[in-house]
C-alpha positions in Angstrom: -16.0 -17.2 -11.2 -12.4 -18.0 -9.1 -10.3 -14.9 -8.5 -6.0 -16.0 -7.4 -4.1 -14.0 -5.5 -0.7 -14.4 -5.8 2.1 -12.7 -3.4 5.6 -12.7 -4.3 7.7 -11.9 -2.0 11.8 -12.6 -1.0 11.4 -15.4 1.3 7.7 -16.9 0.3 5.2 -16.6 -2.6 1.7 -16.7 -1.6 -1.7 -18.2 -3.1 -5.2 -18.2 -2.6 -7.8 -19.4 -4.7 -10.9 -18.1 -3.7 -14.9 -19.7 -5.4 -16.9 -16.0 -6.1 -20.3 -15.3 -7.8 -20.6 -14.6 -11.3 -21.3 -11.0 -9.6 -18.0 -10.9 -8.7 -15.8 -8.1 -10.8 -11.9 -7.7 -10.2 -10.3 -4.7 -12.5 -6.6 -4.6 -12.2 -3.9 -1.7 -12.9 -0.7 -0.6 -12.1 -1.3 0.2 -8.6 -3.9 -1.0 -7.6 -6.5 -4.0 -7.5 -10.1 -3.5 -7.2 -12.4 -6.5 -5.9 -16.2 -5.9 -6.2 -17.8 -8.8 -4.3 -21.3 -8.6 -2.3 -20.7 -12.1 -0.4 -19.5 -11.6 2.9 -17.8 -14.6 3.0 -15.5 -13.9 -0.1 -14.9 -10.6 0.9 -13.7 -11.6 4.4 -11.0 -14.2 2.7 -10.2 -11.9 1.0 -9.4 -9.8 3.5 -7.6 -12.3 6.0 -5.5 -13.6 3.4 -4.3 -9.6 3.0 -3.8 -9.5 7.2 -1.5 -12.5 6.3 0.5 -11.5 3.7 0.9 -7.8 5.8 -0.9 -6.1 2.2 -2.8 -3.1 2.5 -6.1 -2.9 2.0 -9.1 -0.3 1.6 -12.5 -1.5 2.3 -15.5 0.4 0.9 -18.9 -0.9 2.2 -20.9 0.5 0.6 -20.2 -0.5 -2.7 -19.0 -3.4 -1.8 -15.0 -3.1 -3.1 -12.1 -4.3 -2.0 -8.8 -1.8 -2.6 -5.5 -3.6 -2.7 -1.9 -1.5 -3.3 0.2 -3.2 -5.6 3.1 -0.2 -4.6 5.0 -2.0 -1.9 5.1 -5.7 -2.9 4.2 -7.9 -6.1 0.8 -9.0 -6.3 -0.7 -10.7 -8.9 -4.7 -11.3 -9.5 -5.8 -13.8 -12.6 -9.8 -14.5 -12.7 -11.2 -17.7 -14.2 -14.4 -18.1 -15.3 -16.2 -21.7 -14.4 -17.1 -23.2 -17.5 
């Protein structure tokens, strides 16, 4: 699966595509983006991207979940299955 995270700001748009394993889950609601990922490499890439884009992120290491708040900026996520 591929996760595409996009941040839309007034000065720039940033997009990152991350190759993930099949066990990755992504749930999008109006207020948050929840990504459950077991891979440390993928989790670190998402955290670095959020730090670069100045997006707040909460990490729950026991259940391997990252939660990105959508309140302050326009953040979009799209997932693609590898076929």
